N, C-alpha and C positions, 0 to 999 in steps of 0.2 A: 504494500500500500504506500502511495506517495505521500511524503510529508508536506506540510503547509509550505515550507520553504521551496520544495521542488515544484509544487503547483504554481507558486508565485513566479518562479523562474520560467516555467513553461509559458505562463500567461504573458510575461514580459517579452519572451522571444516571439510569441505569436503576434503580439501587438507591433513589435519591430518589423516583422515580415509584412504585416498589413500596411504599416506606414511606408515601407519601401515600395510595395506594390502600388499604393496610392500615388506616390511620387512619380513612378514610371508612367502610370496612366495619365497624370497631369502633363508630363513631358510629351507623351505621345499625342495627347489631345492638342497641346500647343503646336506641335509640329504639323499635325493634321489640319488644324485651323489655318496655320500659315500657308499650307499648300492650297487650301480652298480659297483663301483670300487672294492668293496670287492668280488662281484660275479666274476668279471674278474680275480682278483688275485687268488681266489680259483680255478677257472676253469683252468687257466694256470698252476697252481701248480699241481693239482690232475691228470689232463689228461696225464701228463708225467710220472706218477708212473707206469712204465712198470711192468707187471706181477701182479699188484695189482688191480684186477677187481673192488672191491668196491670203491677204490679211483678214478679210471678212470671213472666209472659210475657217481660218485659224481661230477667230473670235467665237464663232458658232461652236466649233469643236471644244474650245475651252469651257464654255458655258454648259455644253452637253456633258462633258466630263465631270464638271462640278456637281451637277444634279445627280449624276449616276453614282458619285462617291461621297454623297453627303447624307448618310442615313439619319442623322439627327435633324436634318432640314434647317441647319443654321443659316445657310446662305442660298438655299435653293429658290426661295421666293424672289429674291433680288435677281438672280440669274434668269428666272422664268419671265420676270417683267421686262428685262432687257431683250430677251429673245422675242417675246410677244410684240413689243413695241417696234422692233426691227421688221418683223413679218408684216405687221399692220401697215407700216410705212411703205413697204416694197412689194407687197403681194401681187400687184398688177403686172410686175415685170416677168414673173414666172421663169426665172433663170436658175442656174445651179445653186446660187447662194440662197435664194428663196426656198427652193425645194429642200435644201439641207436644213434650213431653219424650221421648215414644216416637220421634217422627220424628227428633229430634236424636240419640238413642242409635243408631238404625238407620243414620243417615248416618255417624256416627263409626265404627260397626262396619264399614261398607262401606270406610272408609278405613284399616281395620286397627287402630283404637284400641279397647282393651278395658279395662274397669274392674277393680278388685280386689274388687268386691262379689259375694258369693255370694247369689243371690236365691232365696227360697222363696215361691212364689205359691200362694194358696189361695182357693177359692171354695166357698161353701155354697149356691149357687143350685141349686134343685131341678130347674128345667127346663133344657133344653139351653143350654149356654154355650160359645161358641167363643172360645178364648183368642186375643187379638190377638198378632201377631208382634212381639216385641221382642228385640233382640240387644245385645251389648256387655257382658255380665256374665261374671265368672270362671266361674260355673256357674249352672244353673237347676234347680229342682225344682218339681213341680206336684202339687197335691192337688185333685181334682175337676175338673169341666169337660170340654170336648170338644177333641180335637186332630185336625187333618186332615193329609193327606200334605204339603201345601204348608207348613204350619206346622212340622212335624217336620223337613223338609228345610232350612228356613230357619234354625232355631236350631242345627242340626247338633250338634257336640260339646259345646255349652253345656248341652244337656239331659242331666241325669244320673239323676234319680230321679222316678218317676211313681207316684202313689197314687190309686186310685179315679178314674182318668181313662178317658174313653171315646175309643178310637182308631177312626177311620173311614177305611178305604181307605188306610192308611199302609204304608210300607215299614219294617218293624221290625227293628232290630238289637239286639245284646246290651247291655242297660242294666238298671237296677233297677226292676222293676215289681211292684206289690203291689195286689191287688184291682182290677185294671184290666179293661176289656172291650175286646176286639179284634173288629172287625166288617169283613169283607171285606179284611183286611190280607194283605200278603205278609210272612211270617215268615222272615227271612233268617238270624237267629241268636237263640238263646234259652237261658236257663239251665234245664235240666230240672227242678231243684228248685222253680222258680217256676211251673211249669205248673199245679199244683194250686191256687195262690192267685190265678189269673187265669181269665177266661172267654174262649172263642174261638167265633166264629160265621162260617161261610163263609170261613175263612182258608186261604191257600195256603201249605203248608209245604214246597213243592218245593225241594230243595237246602238246606233249613235246616241250619245248622251248630249242633248242640247242644253246649254247653260240655262238653268231655270231662274236665274236672278233677273234677266232682262225680259223685255216684252216679246211675246211670240207673234204679235200682230203683223209685223213685216213678213215673217215667214209664211203666214197664211196666204199672203198675196203672191208668193213665189210659186212658180211651176217649174220644177226641175226635170220633168219628164221629157221635154224635147231634147235634152242632153243625154238621154238614155241612162239617167241616174235611177237607182233602184234600191230596194231592200227585199229581204226574203220574208215571206209571210209569217214564219215562226219567230222572227226576231225583229220586229219593227223598231224604229227609233223611239227614244223615251223622252218624255217631257211631262211636267205637271199640268194636267189638263187633258181634255178630250180633243184629239186631233185626227182628222180624216187623212191619214198618211197617203192613201191611194190617190188623193187629189193633188198631191205634191210630188210624189215619187212613184215610179213603176213598181207594182207589187209582183214579185216573182214567187212561184211555188217553192217551198222548202226543198223539194226533191231536185230542183235545178242546181242546188249548191253542190259543188264538188265535194264528194265524200258523204253526201246525204244531208239530212236535217241536222241542225245544231243540237247538241246535247245539253 
């Protein structure tokens, strides 16, 4: 059996080891922080070297490396804001540096890092333009261009407002839409007051949850049947009140649905 003196000696030795380990950890943390700060400084410096592709690419790479090697997220948010600001300022160029910044933003978003930048993307391209997927912003708004189901699912809750956008085969939920075109979409929820300011073609309104906070009077006056918009008889749209949905949308038999009636 150990004596009190021996126990005290062991306790002192254990505390000494703990103190030594703590010192090593502090030194490692300091060295790690120094490395991350250097990456942040280099990234912020080089990414602003307009017209100098190698320097800009080096800046993006530095910020990307910082986010990938900053598990404590001490500097990731600052790096993300720099990347997001660069992308927002240059996205219309769609060159190698912009694509590199987009890849870095998407990797960071996959890791759960989000910037504080609210992005507004605009295109005045007359022909079809598919927006590239980019994530990691506090919010995103789009004016013009085309959006697919894959894109809309990828940006998720970041997408807030859409103006004059062409949606193709998307799953649509309640957001802010103005002068948009919906083609072959599944309309899951929508603001009735916005029906008149958007156009719909071959869209499925089955089970659509219309926002019950606003007046439904405007929708009663809308006839979406000429655009071949429809719902299946077993899952009509929902709204608080009696609505003759067949006067607004084409009613299709449940058996017409691929896979049969809804369960």
